Structures are given as C-alpha cells and as structure tokens.
C-alpha positions as CSV (number, residue, x, y, z in Angstrom):
1,M,0.0,0.0,0.0
2,T,1.4,3.4,-1.0
3,R,1.9,5.9,1.8
4,A,0.7,9.5,1.6
5,G,3.3,12.0,0.4
6,I,4.2,14.3,-2.5
7,V,1.9,14.1,-5.4
8,S,3.4,17.0,-7.3
9,W,5.9,19.9,-7.0
10,G,6.7,23.2,-8.7
11,V,9.1,26.1,-8.3
12,Y,9.6,29.7,-9.3
13,I,13.0,31.5,-9.5
14,P,13.2,35.1,-10.7
15,R,15.3,35.6,-13.7
16,F,17.3,38.6,-12.4
17,R,20.7,37.7,-11.0
18,I,23.5,39.7,-9.4
19,R,27.0,38.3,-9.1
20,T,28.6,38.2,-5.7
21,E,31.7,39.8,-7.3
22,E,29.6,42.8,-8.2
23,I,28.4,43.2,-4.6
24,A,32.0,42.9,-3.4
25,R,33.1,45.6,-5.9
26,L,30.7,48.1,-4.5
27,W,31.8,47.5,-0.9
28,G,35.5,47.2,-1.5
29,D,35.7,43.5,-0.6
30,D,38.0,41.0,-2.3
31,P,35.7,39.1,-4.7
32,M,37.8,35.9,-4.5
33,R,37.7,36.0,-0.7
34,I,33.9,36.4,-0.8
35,K,33.5,33.5,-3.2
36,D,35.7,31.3,-1.1
37,L,33.9,32.3,2.1
38,Y,30.4,31.5,0.9
39,L,30.9,29.5,-2.3
40,V,28.1,31.4,-3.9
41,E,28.6,32.7,-7.4
42,E,25.4,34.7,-7.8
43,K,21.9,35.2,-6.4
44,S,18.4,35.6,-7.7
45,V,16.6,38.9,-7.3
46,A,12.9,39.5,-7.3
47,G,11.7,42.0,-10.0
48,V,10.0,45.2,-9.2
49,D,6.6,43.6,-9.6
50,E,7.4,40.4,-7.7
51,D,7.2,39.5,-4.0
52,S,6.8,36.3,-1.9
53,A,3.1,36.2,-2.8
54,T,3.4,36.4,-6.6
55,M,6.2,33.8,-6.5
56,A,4.1,31.5,-4.3
57,V,1.3,31.7,-7.0
58,E,3.7,30.9,-9.8
59,A,5.3,27.9,-8.0
60,S,1.8,26.6,-6.9
61,L,0.5,26.8,-10.5
62,N,3.5,24.8,-11.7
63,A,2.8,22.2,-9.0
64,I,-0.9,22.0,-9.9
65,R,-0.2,21.7,-13.6
66,R,2.5,19.1,-13.1
67,G,0.2,16.8,-11.2
68,N,-2.9,17.7,-13.1
69,V,-4.5,18.4,-9.7
70,N,-7.9,19.9,-9.5
71,P,-7.5,23.0,-7.3
72,R,-11.1,22.5,-6.0
73,E,-9.9,19.3,-4.3
74,I,-7.1,21.1,-2.3
75,G,-8.4,21.1,1.2
76,A,-5.6,23.0,2.9
77,V,-3.1,25.7,2.1
78,Y,0.0,26.4,4.2
79,V,2.5,29.1,3.3
80,G,5.9,29.4,5.0
81,S,7.7,32.8,4.7
82,E,9.5,35.4,6.7
83,S,9.1,38.1,4.0
84,K,5.3,38.4,3.6
85,P,4.1,41.4,1.6
86,Y,1.8,42.4,4.5
87,A,2.6,42.4,8.2
88,V,-1.1,41.7,8.8
89,K,-2.8,39.9,5.9
90,P,-2.1,36.2,5.0
91,T,-0.5,35.1,1.8
92,A,-2.3,31.8,1.9
93,S,-5.7,33.4,1.4
94,I,-4.4,35.1,-1.7
95,L,-3.5,31.7,-3.1
96,V,-7.1,30.5,-2.5
97,D,-8.6,32.9,-5.0
98,A,-5.6,33.1,-7.3
99,L,-5.6,29.3,-7.7
100,G,-9.3,28.6,-7.6
101,I,-9.2,26.7,-4.4
102,Q,-12.5,26.3,-2.5
103,N,-13.1,28.9,0.2
104,N,-13.7,26.3,2.9
105,A,-10.1,25.0,2.7
106,A,-8.0,25.2,5.9
107,V,-5.7,28.2,5.2
108,V,-2.9,29.7,7.2
109,D,0.5,31.4,7.0
110,M,3.3,29.8,9.0
111,E,6.6,31.2,10.4
112,F,9.7,29.4,11.6
113,A,12.5,31.2,9.8
114,C,13.6,28.9,6.9
115,K,11.7,25.7,7.8
116,A,8.1,26.9,7.9
117,G,7.4,25.7,4.3
118,A,8.6,22.2,5.3
119,E,6.4,22.3,8.4
120,G,3.6,23.1,6.0
121,M,4.3,19.9,4.2
122,L,4.0,18.0,7.4
123,A,0.8,19.7,8.4
124,A,-0.8,19.1,5.0
125,L,0.3,15.5,5.2
126,G,-1.5,15.1,8.5
127,L,-4.8,16.3,7.1
128,V,-4.4,14.0,4.1
129,E,-3.6,11.0,6.3
130,S,-6.5,11.7,8.6
131,G,-8.9,11.9,5.7
132,K,-9.8,15.5,6.3
133,A,-8.4,16.6,2.9
134,K,-7.7,14.9,-0.4
135,Y,-4.8,17.3,-1.2
136,G,-2.9,19.8,0.8
137,L,-0.7,22.6,-0.7
138,A,2.5,23.6,1.1
139,V,4.6,26.5,-0.1
140,G,8.0,27.9,0.9
141,T,8.5,31.4,-0.5
142,D,10.8,34.3,0.3
143,T,12.3,37.5,-1.0
144,A,15.1,37.3,1.6
145,Q,16.9,40.6,2.4
146,G,20.1,41.5,4.1
147,E,21.5,44.9,5.1
148,P,23.5,46.5,2.2
149,G,27.2,45.8,2.7
150,E,26.6,43.2,5.5
151,H,27.5,39.6,4.9
152,L,23.8,38.6,4.3
153,D,23.9,40.9,1.3
154,Y,26.0,38.3,-0.5
155,T,23.7,35.4,-0.1
156,T,20.0,36.3,0.6
157,S,17.8,35.9,-2.5
158,S,14.4,35.2,-3.9
159,G,12.5,32.1,-4.9
160,A,9.5,29.8,-4.1
161,A,8.7,26.1,-4.1
162,A,5.3,24.4,-3.8
163,Y,4.3,20.8,-3.0
164,V,1.0,19.1,-3.3
165,M,0.6,16.5,-0.7
166,G,-1.9,13.7,-1.0
167,S,-2.6,9.9,-0.9
168,V,-3.6,9.4,-4.6
169,G,-1.0,9.5,-7.4
170,V,1.9,9.8,-4.9
171,A,5.2,10.3,-6.6
172,V,7.2,10.5,-3.4
173,E,6.1,8.7,-0.2
174,V,6.9,10.2,3.2
175,E,8.2,7.2,5.1
176,A,9.2,8.9,8.3
177,V,9.7,12.3,9.9
178,Y,11.8,13.5,12.9
179,S,12.0,17.0,14.5
180,Y,14.5,18.7,16.7
181,N,13.9,22.2,18.1
182,S,15.3,24.4,20.9
183,D,15.4,28.1,22.0
184,T,18.7,28.9,20.3
185,P,18.8,32.6,19.2
186,D,21.0,32.5,16.2
187,F,19.1,34.8,13.9
188,W,16.2,37.2,14.5
189,R,14.5,40.5,13.5
190,R,12.5,42.4,16.0
191,E,9.3,44.2,15.0
192,G,10.1,47.4,13.2
193,S,13.7,46.5,12.5
194,P,14.5,46.7,8.8
195,Y,17.0,43.9,8.7
196,P,17.6,40.6,10.5
197,V,20.6,40.2,12.9
198,H,22.9,37.2,13.3
199,G,23.8,35.8,16.7
200,E,27.3,35.2,15.2
201,G,28.8,32.5,17.5
202,F,25.3,30.8,17.7
203,T,24.8,30.7,14.0
204,G,26.9,27.6,13.1
205,E,27.6,25.0,15.7
206,P,24.8,25.6,18.2
207,A,22.2,26.2,15.6
208,Y,22.5,24.9,12.1
209,F,24.9,22.0,12.7
210,R,23.4,20.9,16.0
211,H,19.8,20.9,15.0
212,I,20.1,19.4,11.5
213,G,22.5,16.8,13.0
214,E,20.2,15.9,15.8
215,A,17.1,15.7,13.5
216,V,18.9,13.4,11.0
217,K,20.5,11.2,13.7
218,G,17.2,11.0,15.4
219,L,15.4,9.9,12.2
220,M,18.0,7.3,11.4
221,S,18.1,5.9,15.0
222,A,14.3,5.8,15.4
223,Y,13.6,4.2,12.1
224,G,16.8,2.1,11.5
225,Y,18.1,4.0,8.5
226,K,21.7,4.0,7.4
227,V,23.7,6.3,5.2
228,D,23.6,3.8,2.4
229,D,19.8,3.7,2.4
230,F,19.7,7.2,0.8
231,S,20.5,8.0,-2.8
232,Y,20.3,11.8,-2.3
233,V,20.5,14.2,0.7
234,V,19.2,17.8,0.8
235,F,20.0,20.1,3.7
236,H,19.1,23.8,4.2
237,Q,21.4,25.9,2.1
238,P,22.3,29.3,3.7
239,N,25.5,29.0,1.7
240,T,27.4,26.2,0.0
241,R,29.8,25.4,2.8
242,F,27.3,24.6,5.5
243,P,25.5,21.7,3.7
244,L,28.7,20.2,2.4
245,R,30.2,20.2,5.9
246,M,26.9,18.8,7.4
247,A,27.1,15.9,4.9
248,S,30.7,15.2,5.8
249,T,29.9,15.3,9.5
250,L,27.0,12.8,9.2
251,G,29.0,10.6,6.9
252,F,27.2,11.2,3.6
253,P,29.5,11.2,0.5
254,M,29.6,14.4,-1.6
255,D,27.9,12.8,-4.6
256,K,24.7,12.4,-2.6
257,V,24.5,16.1,-1.5
258,K,25.8,18.0,-4.5
259,P,23.0,17.3,-6.9
260,G,20.5,19.1,-4.6
261,L,22.7,22.2,-4.1
262,V,21.2,25.3,-5.8
263,V,22.5,27.9,-3.5
264,T,25.7,28.3,-5.5
265,H,23.6,29.6,-8.4
266,I,20.8,31.5,-6.8
267,G,21.8,32.2,-3.2
268,N,19.8,31.5,0.0
269,T,16.0,31.6,-0.8
270,Y,15.2,30.9,2.9
271,N,12.0,28.9,3.0
272,A,12.4,27.7,-0.6
273,A,16.1,26.8,-0.3
274,A,16.0,23.1,0.6
275,L,12.6,22.6,-1.2
276,I,14.0,23.9,-4.5
277,G,17.0,21.6,-4.0
278,L,14.6,18.7,-3.5
279,A,12.7,19.7,-6.7
280,R,15.9,19.7,-8.7
281,I,16.4,16.1,-7.8
282,L,12.8,15.1,-8.5
283,D,12.9,16.9,-11.8
284,S,15.3,14.5,-13.5
285,L,17.6,12.6,-11.2
286,A,15.6,10.4,-8.7
287,K,14.5,7.0,-9.9
288,P,11.7,4.8,-8.6
289,G,12.9,3.0,-5.4
290,D,15.4,5.8,-4.5
291,R,15.3,7.3,-1.0
292,I,15.9,11.0,-0.4
293,L,16.8,12.6,3.0
294,L,15.4,16.1,3.3
295,A,16.4,18.2,6.3
296,P,15.5,21.9,6.2
297,F,16.5,24.2,9.1
298,G,14.9,27.2,10.7
299,S,16.8,29.8,12.9
300,G,15.5,30.1,16.4
301,A,16.1,27.1,16.0
302,G,14.9,23.8,14.6
303,S,15.2,21.2,11.9
304,I,12.8,18.6,10.5
305,A,14.2,15.5,8.7
306,F,12.1,13.6,6.2
307,A,12.8,10.1,4.8
308,L,11.3,10.1,1.3
309,H,10.7,7.1,-1.0
310,V,10.4,7.6,-4.8
311,T,7.6,5.7,-6.5
312,D,6.9,4.7,-10.2
313,A,4.6,7.7,-10.5
314,I,7.7,10.0,-10.6
315,E,8.0,9.3,-14.3
316,D,4.5,10.6,-15.1
317,R,5.2,13.9,-13.3
318,R,8.2,14.5,-15.6
319,N,6.1,14.5,-18.7
320,A,4.2,17.6,-17.7
321,D,4.9,20.9,-19.6
322,V,6.2,22.7,-16.5
323,P,9.5,24.6,-16.1
324,T,12.1,22.6,-14.2
325,V,14.6,24.0,-11.7
326,E,17.3,23.7,-14.3
327,A,15.2,25.8,-16.8
328,Y,14.9,28.5,-14.2
329,L,18.6,28.4,-13.3
330,N,19.5,28.9,-17.0
331,N,16.9,31.7,-17.6
332,K,18.8,34.7,-16.2
333,V,19.5,38.3,-16.7
334,Y,22.5,39.9,-14.9
335,I,22.0,43.3,-13.2
336,D,24.4,45.7,-11.5
337,Y,24.2,46.8,-7.9
338,A,22.4,50.0,-8.6
339,T,19.6,48.1,-10.4
340,Y,19.6,45.6,-7.5
341,L,18.9,48.4,-5.0
342,K,16.2,49.8,-7.3
343,L,14.4,46.5,-7.6
344,R,14.6,46.2,-3.8
345,G,13.0,49.6,-3.4
346,M,16.0,51.1,-1.7
347,V,16.5,53.9,-4.2
348,K,13.6,56.0,-5.4
349,L,12.8,59.2,-7.2
350,L,12.2,62.1,-4.9
351,E,8.6,63.2,-5.1
C-alpha cells in the first residue's frame, strides 16, 4: 500500500541575478575572498513587480499543472515565509482565490524562519492521512533581504517552491519524519527593524549543525536508516559550505548532497532553499525506489528530517509541460548593484 506523500511539485525563481563579485566591488571586498567564504557565485533577485506572494502563486500553479491536480480538491493551504508582503494579511488566502481553491479550505501562513514551508508539508500530510483533505498545498517562499554591505547581502535571495501532498497518485512517499527544536537565538529580527541580525557565534555549531545533525541522527536511529539507504541528501542551504560540511559530519558522500545544491547559483532563498534543492532532484535525477533525505533548518532554532521514498509515479510527473529547476537556473539576466537596489525599493525618485 502506497503511503501518503508528495503528489506533485513546482518552483519559481526570478530571472534577475547579481554576481557576488559585483556586490564585493561596491563594498571594497575582495571578490575571491567572498566567493571562497560562501561558495556562492550569484543570487536571484525579485523583480519590481514580484514578491513572496506572486512567487508563491507561480510555484503553486506549476505544481498543480505538473500533477494535473484539481484546485477545488485542495483542502488545505500552508504558506511558510519570513518576508510576507503584508505584516497583517495572509498570503495563503491570496492563493485560495488566485488558484481557484474552495473557500472552505484550511488556510494559514506559517513562520519558523527557513523551515516553515517544510512544516507546512507535514501539516498538509497530517490532514491527508486523517482523511480531512484529499490534497494539501504547502509553499515555501521568500524575498530574503540583508543589510547592504553586510554579509547577508552576498547570499540572501528570492524564490519559491510548492508541494501538493496527497494519498492518490503519490510520486514520493513520506516514510518517516523526525524533528529537533530548541530556543537557540542564532538569527532574528524584532518588530520594526528593517534587517535581521545574526547571533554570530550561535549561527553555526549551536544552531545549524546541531539541529540538523540531531534531527537526522534521530530519524536514522528511530527508524533504523543507514547512510547507504539514501541516494540523495538535501539540507538547508544558507551558503554552499554549510550543507557540504553537514554531509561530511554525518558521513554522507559528496555525490549524494551536491545534486541538490542550488545555493551556488541563486543564493539562499530561505523557506524555498531546501525545497528547490529537492525539486531539482525530483525533476530528473531520482529513480523509482530511491530514498531521499530532506532536512530543512529554521533559525531560532529547529530542523525537521524527512525520509522520502520515490515511486513509479515520478515518471508521469516529468512529462508535464512545466518549467524545471534547471530551466529557471538557466533563464537569467544579470544586473548591477544600482539596479539591484532599485528592484529592492531602496533607491527611489524624490517626489
């Protein structure tokens, strides 16, 4: 009997890109030092008419089209983001009308830094497994922003990923899930503050590495998995160094983690980061019978590890006329730093 899981998926990545060397040039940093520090070549930038809501719509439409899902049968919508267009107004309700979902669906925005979108997948899965909904839609979307000249300026970016969860036509079963959370203040932004702040010494070891490590080790211990059981591994991607080091620490060979790395090409899309990495693997690499380990991370801090099992239905989803992650990665227009600031609304005409 097939377990409930991922029926379909879709992503959206803005076409505008800015190279990290261009940012370094403006702030007098050594471009080679910056590239070596983050291993990020360039990052995606939302257009002047794009935000986390518009990107969520595009990614969701791609997911619905890929799986030929009837939006009227989606009984829940969960949107994870830390860059909502409105401080008080949900993005999830926008998706209801934009996608043609019934108004009696369970709808809510979720927030847990960069893992809220993944938590939405788990919440949707719960409703599906309980019989309360045929399908659930979970979206991770962000136009992540860093203070100009500060180190986040080199990596924070824009993108969205959407997953339709269900029990019919499942392409990727969710075999097991394990969470690990604690009050570790590694990254935050208080109300009214324009930019987030890093807890510096708390960012790496106590937060990212500890929480993903404990979630993954907990999953493997509780359910008896071994490293060899997984064909691919996808971790949260704030930069390229962290997931590579996490894989090494947990004993996963590099050839299992590199296929899902997109941060090198588009930067850290926050809630969409690990989910776009997973979509890249599902687009063309994963074969029926493969297992995939997915472990997003959210500052504050927590991680949730998924053991995913690919079914024969994966092949049907690849025949859909939907843009792949690779297509979005290759569709790009480079901009300079002045244009970047203009698109972010940081330079405007005086009225």
